C-alpha positions as CSV (number, residue, x, y, z in Angstrom):
1,M,158.9,-33.2,-37.6
2,S,161.8,-34.4,-35.5
3,T,162.7,-33.0,-32.1
4,R,166.0,-31.6,-33.4
5,R,164.4,-29.9,-36.4
6,R,161.8,-28.3,-34.1
7,F,164.7,-27.0,-31.9
8,V,166.6,-25.8,-34.9
9,R,163.8,-23.8,-36.4
10,Q,162.0,-22.4,-33.4
11,L,164.3,-22.3,-30.5
12,G,167.7,-21.9,-32.2
13,M,169.1,-24.4,-29.7
14,G,170.5,-21.8,-27.3
15,A,170.9,-21.8,-23.6
16,A,167.3,-22.7,-23.1
17,A,167.9,-26.3,-24.2
18,A,171.1,-26.6,-22.2
19,A,169.4,-25.4,-19.0
20,A,166.5,-27.8,-19.3
21,Y,168.5,-31.0,-18.6
22,P,171.7,-31.8,-16.7
23,I,174.9,-32.0,-18.7
24,L,176.8,-35.2,-19.3
25,S,178.6,-37.1,-16.6
26,P,182.6,-37.5,-16.4
27,L,162.7,-35.2,-64.1
28,L,160.3,-32.3,-63.9
29,S,161.8,-29.1,-62.7
30,C,160.6,-27.7,-59.4
31,N,158.5,-25.1,-61.3
32,G,156.7,-27.9,-63.1
33,Q,158.5,-27.6,-66.4
34,G,160.1,-30.6,-68.2
35,A,163.3,-31.1,-67.7
36,G,182.8,-45.5,-40.8
37,A,184.8,-44.6,-39.0
38,Q,185.5,-47.1,-36.4
39,S,186.2,-47.5,-32.7
40,E,189.7,-48.6,-31.5
41,T,188.3,-52.1,-30.9
42,T,186.2,-52.4,-34.1
43,D,188.9,-54.2,-36.2
44,G,189.4,-56.7,-33.3
45,N,185.8,-57.5,-33.2
46,G,185.6,-57.9,-37.0
47,L,182.5,-55.8,-37.5
48,F,181.3,-55.4,-41.0
49,F,180.7,-51.7,-40.4
50,K,182.7,-48.9,-38.7
51,I,181.6,-46.9,-35.7
52,S,181.6,-43.1,-35.4
53,L,180.1,-40.7,-32.9
54,A,177.6,-38.0,-33.9
55,E,178.2,-34.7,-32.2
56,W,174.5,-34.3,-31.5
57,S,174.8,-37.0,-28.8
58,L,176.6,-34.4,-26.7
59,N,174.4,-31.4,-27.6
60,R,173.5,-30.5,-24.1
61,A,177.1,-30.2,-23.0
62,L,178.0,-28.3,-26.2
63,F,175.1,-25.8,-26.0
64,G,175.7,-25.5,-22.2
65,G,179.4,-24.6,-22.6
66,Q,180.7,-27.7,-20.7
67,L,182.3,-29.0,-23.9
68,D,183.9,-27.0,-26.7
69,H,183.5,-28.1,-30.3
70,L,187.2,-28.1,-30.9
71,D,187.5,-30.6,-28.0
72,F,184.8,-32.9,-29.3
73,P,187.0,-35.3,-31.4
74,F,189.4,-36.0,-28.6
75,Y,186.6,-36.3,-26.1
76,A,185.0,-39.0,-28.3
77,K,188.3,-41.0,-28.4
78,E,189.3,-40.5,-24.8
79,N,185.9,-41.3,-23.3
80,F,184.5,-43.9,-25.7
81,G,187.3,-45.3,-27.7
82,V,185.7,-43.9,-30.9
83,D,188.2,-42.4,-33.4
84,A,185.8,-41.1,-36.0
85,V,183.4,-38.2,-35.6
86,E,180.4,-36.6,-37.3
87,Y,180.1,-32.8,-36.8
88,V,177.0,-30.7,-36.4
89,N,177.4,-27.3,-38.1
90,Q,175.4,-25.5,-35.3
91,F,178.4,-25.9,-33.0
92,F,180.7,-24.0,-35.3
93,K,178.2,-22.2,-37.5
94,D,180.3,-19.0,-37.9
95,K,183.5,-20.9,-38.7
96,A,182.7,-22.6,-42.0
97,T,185.1,-20.3,-43.9
98,D,187.5,-19.7,-41.0
99,R,190.6,-21.6,-42.2
100,A,192.5,-20.9,-39.0
101,Y,189.7,-22.5,-36.9
102,L,189.2,-25.4,-39.3
103,G,193.0,-25.9,-39.4
104,E,193.1,-26.1,-35.6
105,L,190.3,-28.7,-35.7
106,K,192.0,-30.7,-38.4
107,T,195.4,-30.6,-36.6
108,R,193.8,-31.9,-33.4
109,C,192.2,-34.8,-35.3
110,D,195.4,-35.6,-37.1
111,D,197.4,-35.5,-33.9
112,H,195.2,-38.0,-32.2
113,G,194.4,-40.3,-35.2
114,I,190.8,-39.2,-35.5
115,T,188.8,-39.3,-38.7
116,S,186.4,-36.5,-39.6
117,V,183.4,-38.3,-41.3
118,L,180.8,-35.7,-42.2
119,I,179.2,-32.4,-41.3
120,M,175.5,-32.4,-40.4
121,C,174.1,-29.2,-41.9
122,D,171.1,-27.4,-40.4
123,L,169.8,-23.8,-40.4
124,E,170.7,-23.1,-44.0
125,G,167.3,-23.0,-45.6
126,D,165.0,-25.6,-47.1
127,L,166.2,-27.5,-50.1
128,G,162.7,-28.5,-50.9
129,D,161.4,-24.9,-50.7
130,T,158.9,-24.3,-53.6
131,E,159.9,-20.6,-53.8
132,Q,162.8,-20.4,-56.3
133,A,164.8,-17.6,-54.7
134,R,164.7,-19.1,-51.2
135,R,165.6,-22.5,-52.6
136,K,168.5,-21.1,-54.6
137,A,169.8,-19.4,-51.4
138,A,169.5,-22.6,-49.5
139,V,171.6,-24.5,-52.0
140,E,174.2,-21.8,-52.1
141,N,174.3,-21.6,-48.3
142,H,175.5,-25.2,-48.3
143,Y,178.5,-24.5,-50.5
144,K,180.6,-23.3,-47.7
145,W,180.0,-26.5,-45.8
146,V,181.0,-28.6,-48.8
147,E,184.3,-26.7,-48.9
148,A,184.7,-27.1,-45.1
149,A,184.1,-30.8,-45.3
150,R,186.7,-31.2,-48.0
151,F,189.2,-29.2,-45.9
152,L,188.6,-31.4,-42.8
153,G,188.8,-34.6,-44.8
154,C,185.2,-35.6,-44.5
155,H,183.5,-37.7,-47.1
156,A,180.1,-36.0,-47.0
157,I,177.8,-33.3,-45.7
158,R,174.4,-34.3,-44.4
159,V,171.4,-32.2,-45.5
160,N,167.7,-32.1,-45.1
161,A,165.0,-32.3,-47.8
162,A,162.4,-30.1,-46.1
163,G,159.8,-27.9,-47.8
164,E,156.2,-26.7,-47.6
165,G,153.8,-27.9,-50.3
166,T,152.4,-31.1,-51.6
167,A,154.5,-34.2,-51.5
168,E,155.0,-34.0,-55.3
169,E,156.0,-30.3,-55.3
170,V,158.5,-30.7,-52.5
171,A,159.9,-33.9,-54.1
172,R,160.5,-32.0,-57.4
173,C,162.1,-29.1,-55.6
174,A,164.3,-31.2,-53.3
175,A,165.5,-33.2,-56.3
176,E,166.4,-30.1,-58.2
177,S,168.3,-28.6,-55.3
178,L,170.1,-31.9,-54.5
179,T,171.1,-32.2,-58.1
180,E,172.6,-28.7,-58.1
181,L,174.3,-29.1,-54.7
182,A,175.7,-32.6,-55.5
183,T,177.1,-31.4,-58.8
184,F,178.9,-28.6,-56.9
185,A,180.1,-31.1,-54.3
186,S,181.3,-33.6,-56.8
187,D,184.0,-31.1,-57.9
188,H,185.2,-31.2,-54.3
189,G,185.1,-35.0,-53.9
190,I,182.2,-34.7,-51.4
191,S,178.9,-36.6,-51.2
192,V,175.6,-35.0,-50.3
193,I,173.5,-37.3,-48.1
194,V,170.0,-36.8,-47.0
195,E,168.6,-37.9,-43.6
196,N,165.0,-38.8,-42.9
197,H,164.4,-35.9,-40.7
198,G,160.7,-35.5,-40.2
199,G,157.9,-34.5,-42.6
200,Y,158.0,-36.0,-46.1
201,S,161.6,-37.1,-45.7
202,S,160.6,-39.7,-43.0
203,N,158.5,-41.5,-45.7
204,G,160.9,-44.0,-47.1
205,T,159.0,-44.3,-50.4
206,W,159.1,-40.5,-50.8
207,L,162.8,-40.1,-50.1
208,S,164.0,-43.1,-52.1
209,G,162.0,-41.6,-55.0
210,V,163.8,-38.4,-54.7
211,M,167.1,-40.3,-54.7
212,R,166.1,-42.1,-57.9
213,T,165.2,-38.8,-59.5
214,V,168.5,-37.2,-58.7
215,G,170.5,-40.3,-59.8
216,L,173.9,-38.9,-59.1
217,P,176.6,-41.2,-57.6
218,N,177.6,-38.7,-54.9
219,C,174.0,-38.1,-53.7
220,G,172.6,-40.6,-51.2
221,T,170.9,-41.2,-47.9
222,L,171.8,-41.3,-44.2
223,P,169.1,-43.6,-42.8
224,D,168.3,-42.4,-39.3
225,I,166.9,-45.6,-37.7
226,G,165.0,-43.7,-35.0
227,N,163.5,-40.9,-37.0
228,F,160.5,-42.1,-39.0
229,C,157.9,-39.9,-37.4
230,I,156.2,-37.9,-40.2
231,K,153.9,-35.8,-38.0
232,R,153.8,-34.8,-34.3
233,T,151.5,-33.0,-32.0
234,E,152.2,-29.4,-31.5
235,P,154.0,-28.5,-28.3
236,V,152.1,-26.4,-25.7
237,E,155.0,-24.0,-25.4
238,Q,158.5,-23.5,-26.9
239,T,160.5,-25.3,-24.3
240,L,162.5,-28.5,-24.4
241,E,160.2,-30.2,-21.9
242,A,157.2,-29.3,-24.1
243,Y,158.8,-30.7,-27.2
244,L,159.8,-33.9,-25.4
245,A,156.2,-34.3,-24.4
246,T,154.9,-34.3,-28.0
247,E,153.6,-37.5,-29.5
248,C,154.0,-38.9,-32.9
249,L,150.7,-38.8,-34.8
250,E,151.9,-40.5,-38.0
251,E,154.9,-42.8,-38.1
252,Y,156.4,-44.7,-41.1
253,D,157.4,-48.3,-40.5
254,R,161.0,-48.0,-39.5
255,Y,162.0,-51.3,-40.9
256,Q,160.3,-50.7,-44.3
257,G,161.8,-47.2,-44.4
258,T,165.3,-48.5,-43.5
259,A,165.0,-51.1,-46.3
260,E,164.0,-48.5,-48.8
261,L,166.8,-46.1,-47.9
262,L,169.7,-48.6,-47.6
263,P,170.3,-49.0,-51.3
264,F,171.3,-45.3,-51.4
265,A,173.0,-45.2,-48.0
266,K,176.4,-43.6,-47.5
267,G,176.1,-43.7,-43.8
268,V,173.7,-44.9,-41.1
269,S,172.6,-43.0,-38.0
270,A,172.3,-45.5,-35.1
271,K,169.9,-43.5,-32.9
272,T,169.0,-44.8,-29.5
273,Y,166.6,-43.6,-26.8
274,D,166.6,-46.1,-24.0
275,F,167.8,-49.6,-23.1
276,D,166.4,-52.8,-21.5
277,A,168.1,-54.9,-18.9
278,D,170.0,-56.8,-21.5
279,G,171.5,-53.7,-23.0
280,N,169.3,-53.6,-26.1
281,E,167.5,-50.5,-27.4
282,S,164.1,-50.9,-25.9
283,S,162.0,-49.5,-28.8
284,I,164.1,-50.6,-31.9
285,D,165.1,-54.1,-32.8
286,Y,168.8,-53.5,-33.7
287,G,169.4,-57.1,-34.3
288,R,166.9,-56.9,-37.2
289,I,168.2,-53.5,-38.3
290,L,171.9,-54.5,-38.4
291,R,171.0,-57.7,-40.3
292,M,169.3,-55.5,-42.9
293,V,172.3,-53.2,-43.0
294,K,174.6,-56.2,-43.5
295,D,172.4,-57.8,-46.2
296,A,172.4,-54.5,-48.1
297,G,176.2,-54.7,-48.4
298,F,176.8,-51.6,-46.3
299,T,180.3,-51.4,-44.8
300,G,180.5,-47.7,-43.9
301,Y,180.0,-45.7,-40.8
302,A,177.3,-46.3,-38.3
303,G,177.1,-43.1,-36.2
304,I,176.1,-43.3,-32.6
305,E,173.4,-40.8,-31.9
306,Y,172.0,-41.1,-28.4
307,E,169.0,-38.9,-27.9
308,G,167.5,-40.3,-24.7
309,H,167.1,-38.5,-21.4
310,S,166.9,-41.4,-18.8
311,L,170.7,-41.7,-19.0
312,T,173.5,-39.2,-19.1
313,A,174.9,-38.6,-22.6
314,N,178.1,-40.5,-21.7
315,E,176.1,-43.5,-20.4
316,G,173.8,-43.5,-23.5
317,I,176.8,-43.3,-25.9
318,A,178.6,-46.1,-24.1
319,K,175.6,-48.3,-24.1
320,T,174.9,-47.7,-27.8
321,K,178.5,-48.5,-28.7
322,A,178.5,-51.7,-26.6
323,M,175.2,-52.8,-28.2
324,L,176.4,-52.2,-31.8
325,E,179.6,-54.1,-31.1
326,R,177.8,-57.0,-29.5
327,I,175.1,-57.4,-32.1
328,G,177.4,-56.5,-35.0
329,S,180.1,-59.1,-33.9
330,G,177.4,-61.8,-34.1
331,L,176.7,-61.0,-37.7
332,T,180.2,-61.4,-39.0
333,K,179.6,-64.9,-40.4
């Protein structure tokens, strides 16, 4: 299970997370019955993809109160030259139906020429839940985010395909939920995209199989390049430091998983943790990854998601952007 999902489910991502680190510097049915946004410099570099910034990169500042969600889009453009943003619903979780609040966010984006790309949705229940009532509630809990995404001008919401049970049971239930949710979203011109986010979903074969089962044009994937850990050790306590100290016990090959998810991709999460002296991600071969992305014909948004702790958030975001532009510009021919 990913670090973020652990926080979401067990800590609620409150002040505890913010206090732990310094803030940034300036088909069968489920029941078994038959049935990019780009940076200001992107065009000049001729990249084949567009660059956006995932709000989670700034989670410590947002949870700690140093940055307000309404200010995030302009912060992205002013500090990093990125004029497309990916929201996280946790940072405006009680505002999904607040048209005055969403209108203010939209106005700020429009005033500064910023594109709202998608909303990452957590804390709304498990779409792969094998219990029908809970699964139905999870699906319906996402409806308001579909409507908010449409209002803001996003193209998609990002969801998770979590659930408890066997791989086959959760796959059937997730496919059933995604079919229902994507059908609802289609009427709003919104796509529903699933991230590999720990557990079964970080198995590329499993998630691509779910996509094939759903088979709807507005249901796809958001390959998270850095999130193919299927199972982790349990933390010794419910603190940020303890979660960061957990180790991956079972990891799916990230390159195989990326290749399996790219045919369904409607976005890419360019996650980074640390960098070498040459400015490359030290644990992920982004030259190989971006070549795969290009060969798949992907031309959408690659969302910067810095999740390291050796650099400030600002430094990690800037290094990720520079790396994507440098490697991406070398793949234009």
